[in-house]
One Martini backbone bead per residue (centre of mass of N, CA, C, O) as a GRO file, in nm:
protein
  260
    1UNK     BB    1   0.093   0.031   0.021
    2UNK     BB    2   0.055   0.354  -0.015
    3UNK     BB    3   0.088   0.626   0.184
    4UNK     BB    4  -0.149   0.804   0.040
    5UNK     BB    5  -0.361   0.562   0.131
    6UNK     BB    6  -0.351   0.633   0.425
    7UNK     BB    7  -0.524   0.657   0.690
    8UNK     BB    8  -0.547   0.804   0.991
    9UNK     BB    9  -0.574   0.551   1.146
   10UNK     BB   10  -0.324   0.413   1.040
   11UNK     BB   11  -0.117   0.623   1.124
   12UNK     BB   12  -0.184   0.602   1.416
   13UNK     BB   13  -0.108   0.295   1.446
   14UNK     BB   14   0.187   0.347   1.368
   15UNK     BB   15   0.251   0.528   1.617
   16UNK     BB   16   0.183   0.314   1.839
   17UNK     BB   17   0.412   0.110   1.746
   18UNK     BB   18   0.646   0.295   1.774
   19UNK     BB   19   0.613   0.342   2.078
   20UNK     BB   20   0.642   0.045   2.168
   21UNK     BB   21   0.920  -0.006   2.035
   22UNK     BB   22   1.104   0.281   2.111
   23UNK     BB   23   1.063   0.436   2.385
   24UNK     BB   24   1.237   0.261   2.581
   25UNK     BB   25   1.505   0.341   2.441
   26UNK     BB   26   1.487   0.650   2.425
   27UNK     BB   27   1.469   0.687   2.739
   28UNK     BB   28   1.763   0.565   2.786
   29UNK     BB   29   1.923   0.806   2.598
   30UNK     BB   30   1.783   1.046   2.733
   31UNK     BB   31   1.777   1.331   2.881
   32UNK     BB   32   1.678   1.502   3.152
   33UNK     BB   33   1.450   1.722   3.303
   34UNK     BB   34   1.484   2.052   3.487
   35UNK     BB   35   1.264   2.242   3.616
   36UNK     BB   36   1.202   2.573   3.686
   37UNK     BB   37   1.179   2.718   3.998
   38UNK     BB   38   0.963   3.012   4.086
   39UNK     BB   39   0.793   3.305   4.160
   40UNK     BB   40   0.752   3.384   3.875
   41UNK     BB   41   0.622   3.127   3.759
   42UNK     BB   42   0.389   3.099   3.985
   43UNK     BB   43   0.291   3.431   3.982
   44UNK     BB   44   0.391   3.668   3.799
   45UNK     BB   45   0.321   3.541   3.510
   46UNK     BB   46   0.013   3.555   3.564
   47UNK     BB   47  -0.018   3.867   3.605
   48UNK     BB   48   0.076   3.927   3.310
   49UNK     BB   49  -0.125   3.771   3.152
   50UNK     BB   50  -0.385   3.926   3.240
   51UNK     BB   51  -0.291   4.218   3.162
   52UNK     BB   52  -0.225   4.156   2.850
   53UNK     BB   53  -0.483   4.010   2.761
   54UNK     BB   54  -0.684   4.226   2.817
   55UNK     BB   55  -0.567   4.445   2.650
   56UNK     BB   56  -0.574   4.291   2.373
   57UNK     BB   57  -0.878   4.230   2.360
   58UNK     BB   58  -0.968   4.527   2.352
   59UNK     BB   59  -0.783   4.622   2.106
   60UNK     BB   60  -0.893   4.371   1.898
   61UNK     BB   61  -1.198   4.362   1.874
   62UNK     BB   62  -1.246   4.487   1.587
   63UNK     BB   63  -1.059   4.285   1.432
   64UNK     BB   64  -1.230   4.028   1.511
   65UNK     BB   65  -1.485   4.121   1.369
   66UNK     BB   66  -1.373   4.140   1.087
   67UNK     BB   67  -1.273   3.838   1.074
   68UNK     BB   68  -1.560   3.716   1.105
   69UNK     BB   69  -1.686   3.838   0.850
   70UNK     BB   70  -1.482   3.706   0.648
   71UNK     BB   71  -1.513   3.421   0.730
   72UNK     BB   72  -1.805   3.398   0.655
   73UNK     BB   73  -1.747   3.462   0.345
   74UNK     BB   74  -1.526   3.227   0.313
   75UNK     BB   75  -1.669   2.957   0.494
   76UNK     BB   76  -1.875   3.006   0.691
   77UNK     BB   77  -2.050   2.804   0.883
   78UNK     BB   78  -1.859   2.810   1.117
   79UNK     BB   79  -1.623   3.057   1.241
   80UNK     BB   80  -1.551   2.850   1.448
   81UNK     BB   81  -1.310   2.647   1.623
   82UNK     BB   82  -1.277   2.351   1.825
   83UNK     BB   83  -0.988   2.233   2.018
   84UNK     BB   84  -0.803   1.986   2.162
   85UNK     BB   85  -0.556   2.033   2.406
   86UNK     BB   86  -0.239   2.012   2.570
   87UNK     BB   87  -0.151   2.093   2.889
   88UNK     BB   88  -0.061   2.115   3.184
   89UNK     BB   89   0.017   1.801   3.285
   90UNK     BB   90  -0.194   1.689   3.058
   91UNK     BB   91  -0.425   1.885   3.037
   92UNK     BB   92  -0.708   1.946   2.893
   93UNK     BB   93  -0.820   2.179   2.635
   94UNK     BB   94  -0.978   2.458   2.467
   95UNK     BB   95  -0.957   2.606   2.151
   96UNK     BB   96  -1.015   2.922   1.976
   97UNK     BB   97  -1.093   2.974   1.620
   98UNK     BB   98  -1.070   3.073   1.319
   99UNK     BB   99  -1.163   2.978   1.028
  100UNK     BB  100  -0.925   2.854   0.731
  101UNK     BB  101  -1.090   2.594   0.629
  102UNK     BB  102  -1.193   2.348   0.451
  103UNK     BB  103  -1.393   2.033   0.411
  104UNK     BB  104  -1.218   1.864   0.228
  105UNK     BB  105  -1.225   1.549   0.068
  106UNK     BB  106  -1.141   1.241   0.001
  107UNK     BB  107  -1.217   0.922  -0.121
  108UNK     BB  108  -1.204   0.821   0.197
  109UNK     BB  109  -1.319   1.069   0.385
  110UNK     BB  110  -1.067   1.248   0.421
  111UNK     BB  111  -0.906   1.492   0.503
  112UNK     BB  112  -0.716   1.710   0.376
  113UNK     BB  113  -0.460   1.870   0.383
  114UNK     BB  114  -0.412   2.178   0.508
  115UNK     BB  115  -0.270   2.307   0.244
  116UNK     BB  116  -0.545   2.226   0.066
  117UNK     BB  117  -0.767   2.396   0.260
  118UNK     BB  118  -0.667   2.655   0.273
  119UNK     BB  119  -0.710   2.979   0.239
  120UNK     BB  120  -0.620   3.279   0.146
  121UNK     BB  121  -0.708   3.417   0.411
  122UNK     BB  122  -0.577   3.209   0.584
  123UNK     BB  123  -0.278   3.260   0.499
  124UNK     BB  124  -0.284   3.553   0.599
  125UNK     BB  125  -0.343   3.514   0.904
  126UNK     BB  126  -0.098   3.332   0.949
  127UNK     BB  127   0.134   3.527   0.854
  128UNK     BB  128   0.008   3.759   1.078
  129UNK     BB  129  -0.106   3.604   1.342
  130UNK     BB  130  -0.425   3.656   1.360
  131UNK     BB  131  -0.494   3.347   1.464
  132UNK     BB  132  -0.400   3.423   1.780
  133UNK     BB  133  -0.596   3.620   1.924
  134UNK     BB  134  -0.800   3.415   2.074
  135UNK     BB  135  -0.578   3.309   2.276
  136UNK     BB  136  -0.619   3.537   2.495
  137UNK     BB  137  -0.856   3.387   2.630
  138UNK     BB  138  -0.691   3.147   2.734
  139UNK     BB  139  -0.504   3.321   2.904
  140UNK     BB  140  -0.713   3.450   3.088
  141UNK     BB  141  -0.822   3.173   3.202
  142UNK     BB  142  -0.536   2.979   3.227
  143UNK     BB  143  -0.447   2.775   2.992
  144UNK     BB  144  -0.240   2.999   2.917
  145UNK     BB  145   0.039   3.169   2.791
  146UNK     BB  146   0.235   3.373   2.636
  147UNK     BB  147   0.474   3.193   2.713
  148UNK     BB  148   0.516   2.879   2.544
  149UNK     BB  149   0.443   2.598   2.442
  150UNK     BB  150   0.280   2.463   2.207
  151UNK     BB  151  -0.026   2.337   2.164
  152UNK     BB  152  -0.125   2.008   2.130
  153UNK     BB  153  -0.245   1.724   2.050
  154UNK     BB  154  -0.335   1.448   2.239
  155UNK     BB  155  -0.215   1.211   2.049
  156UNK     BB  156   0.091   1.288   2.124
  157UNK     BB  157   0.144   1.200   2.416
  158UNK     BB  158   0.222   0.892   2.383
  159UNK     BB  159   0.479   0.980   2.193
  160UNK     BB  160   0.642   1.085   2.404
  161UNK     BB  161   0.907   1.132   2.562
  162UNK     BB  162   1.014   1.195   2.869
  163UNK     BB  163   1.157   1.456   2.790
  164UNK     BB  164   0.913   1.592   2.605
  165UNK     BB  165   0.693   1.594   2.841
  166UNK     BB  166   0.830   1.847   2.987
  167UNK     BB  167   0.677   2.065   2.815
  168UNK     BB  168   0.426   2.024   3.035
  169UNK     BB  169   0.541   2.185   3.298
  170UNK     BB  170   0.407   2.417   3.140
  171UNK     BB  171   0.237   2.641   3.002
  172UNK     BB  172   0.106   2.707   2.727
  173UNK     BB  173   0.165   2.908   2.428
  174UNK     BB  174   0.180   3.096   2.157
  175UNK     BB  175   0.495   3.079   2.201
  176UNK     BB  176   0.829   2.927   2.147
  177UNK     BB  177   1.061   3.060   2.014
  178UNK     BB  178   1.326   3.069   1.847
  179UNK     BB  179   1.658   3.163   1.920
  180UNK     BB  180   1.692   3.126   1.619
  181UNK     BB  181   1.671   3.195   1.309
  182UNK     BB  182   1.437   3.095   1.050
  183UNK     BB  183   1.383   2.951   0.696
  184UNK     BB  184   1.197   2.724   0.824
  185UNK     BB  185   1.032   2.449   0.905
  186UNK     BB  186   1.049   2.323   1.193
  187UNK     BB  187   1.118   2.060   1.365
  188UNK     BB  188   1.026   1.866   1.613
  189UNK     BB  189   1.307   1.856   1.747
  190UNK     BB  190   1.348   2.166   1.762
  191UNK     BB  191   1.089   2.235   1.916
  192UNK     BB  192   1.126   2.050   2.173
  193UNK     BB  193   1.408   2.148   2.257
  194UNK     BB  194   1.309   2.443   2.292
  195UNK     BB  195   1.109   2.376   2.520
  196UNK     BB  196   1.292   2.249   2.735
  197UNK     BB  197   1.464   2.496   2.762
  198UNK     BB  198   1.246   2.672   2.880
  199UNK     BB  199   1.178   2.501   3.131
  200UNK     BB  200   1.497   2.551   3.240
  201UNK     BB  201   1.465   2.897   3.194
  202UNK     BB  202   1.253   3.029   3.339
  203UNK     BB  203   1.199   3.397   3.331
  204UNK     BB  204   1.181   3.716   3.294
  205UNK     BB  205   1.421   3.743   3.095
  206UNK     BB  206   1.324   3.515   2.909
  207UNK     BB  207   1.058   3.632   2.829
  208UNK     BB  208   1.164   3.891   2.704
  209UNK     BB  209   1.330   3.748   2.490
  210UNK     BB  210   1.089   3.597   2.366
  211UNK     BB  211   0.913   3.835   2.286
  212UNK     BB  212   1.118   3.953   2.085
  213UNK     BB  213   1.122   3.689   1.914
  214UNK     BB  214   0.815   3.689   1.850
  215UNK     BB  215   0.810   3.945   1.689
  216UNK     BB  216   1.040   3.880   1.481
  217UNK     BB  217   0.900   3.619   1.378
  218UNK     BB  218   0.626   3.756   1.287
  219UNK     BB  219   0.805   3.964   1.082
  220UNK     BB  220   0.940   3.734   0.940
  221UNK     BB  221   0.898   3.643   0.620
  222UNK     BB  222   1.027   3.349   0.597
  223UNK     BB  223   0.871   3.240   0.852
  224UNK     BB  224   0.588   3.319   0.762
  225UNK     BB  225   0.578   3.145   0.509
  226UNK     BB  226   0.633   2.879   0.639
  227UNK     BB  227   0.389   2.878   0.832
  228UNK     BB  228   0.164   2.928   0.614
  229UNK     BB  229   0.220   2.644   0.462
  230UNK     BB  230   0.230   2.402   0.656
  231UNK     BB  231   0.428   2.094   0.580
  232UNK     BB  232   0.539   1.902   0.808
  233UNK     BB  233   0.356   1.719   0.970
  234UNK     BB  234   0.309   1.470   1.175
  235UNK     BB  235   0.372   1.342   1.486
  236UNK     BB  236   0.511   0.999   1.534
  237UNK     BB  237   0.804   1.009   1.688
  238UNK     BB  238   1.095   0.798   1.669
  239UNK     BB  239   1.403   0.730   1.623
  240UNK     BB  240   1.690   0.531   1.719
  241UNK     BB  241   1.823   0.827   1.821
  242UNK     BB  242   1.581   1.032   1.938
  243UNK     BB  243   1.433   1.157   1.683
  244UNK     BB  244   1.192   1.345   1.592
  245UNK     BB  245   0.909   1.248   1.381
  246UNK     BB  246   0.747   1.233   1.084
  247UNK     BB  247   0.585   1.079   0.844
  248UNK     BB  248   0.799   1.142   0.616
  249UNK     BB  249   1.039   0.978   0.787
  250UNK     BB  250   0.908   0.720   0.718
  251UNK     BB  251   0.962   0.431   0.592
  252UNK     BB  252   0.829   0.205   0.380
  253UNK     BB  253   0.920  -0.043   0.550
  254UNK     BB  254   0.782   0.046   0.813
  255UNK     BB  255   0.501   0.066   0.704
  256UNK     BB  256   0.475  -0.230   0.616
  257UNK     BB  257   0.532  -0.360   0.889
  258UNK     BB  258   0.290  -0.196   1.062
  259UNK     BB  259   0.036  -0.297   0.872
  260UNK     BB  260   0.047  -0.626   0.920
   0.00000   0.00000   0.00000
C-alpha cells in the first residue's frame, strides 16, 4: 500500500506501534529535564498574563469582529472551530480559533492535508499571526500563557519521550519562538528541544527575550511564509537515535512492517 493511501486511523496505528517499539529505548538514551521553579514562574508570570491578555483583547476587539465577518464570507458557518489541546501536566483544554480551512475530503472520506484546505484569506491570517488573537482568551482563562510551548493535539501525548513530555511542565503559550532565526518550517525535534530549554530556563529575563523573539519571528517574512505554508506533517514518534520524526520521515519499509 502506498503511503498516500493510508487513512488517518492507519497512520495513528503506525504511531502507536512505533511508540511501543521505540520509546523504551529512546527514554533510556535521552537526558532528563529539570524544570526551573521560581516565584516568577508560579505567581508573577500569571499576573502578567492577565494584564497583557485583557489589554490585547480590548485593543483587538474591532479586528476580531472584522476577521469574523470575512471568515463568514470566506468559509461560512461556523466561523469558529474548537479543538482539544494538551495543557500543563497533560491536562486537556479547548482552544478557539477562526476557521481558515474548508472541509474538503478525499475519496476515502478523510480531510485533505491542511495546506490543500486552507483558503487565501486563511494563509493571510496565518502569515500575519492574526489567527492567534483569540488565544488571548485562553490566556485570560488561565489555560495558556503568553510565552510557552505551543499546545498540541492530545494524540501526541503517548508518543512523547519522557524528555519531551516535560514540555508540559509549564503552561502552553502562544509561542515558544526559536532562539535563532529560521528560514524553514522547524522540525519536531527542533521545536521540542527548544521547548524543554524554555522549561529549564523560564524567568522574567527569559520571557522578555522570548517576547522580543516572538515579535521578530512574527515579522520575519521567511519564517512567516514557512509558517503560512505549514507542510511539516504530523508528529509520529522517534527514530532509533531519539530524534522526533514526522510521517514523512518514516521509511516505506517501516510502514509496510507496521500495517501488516
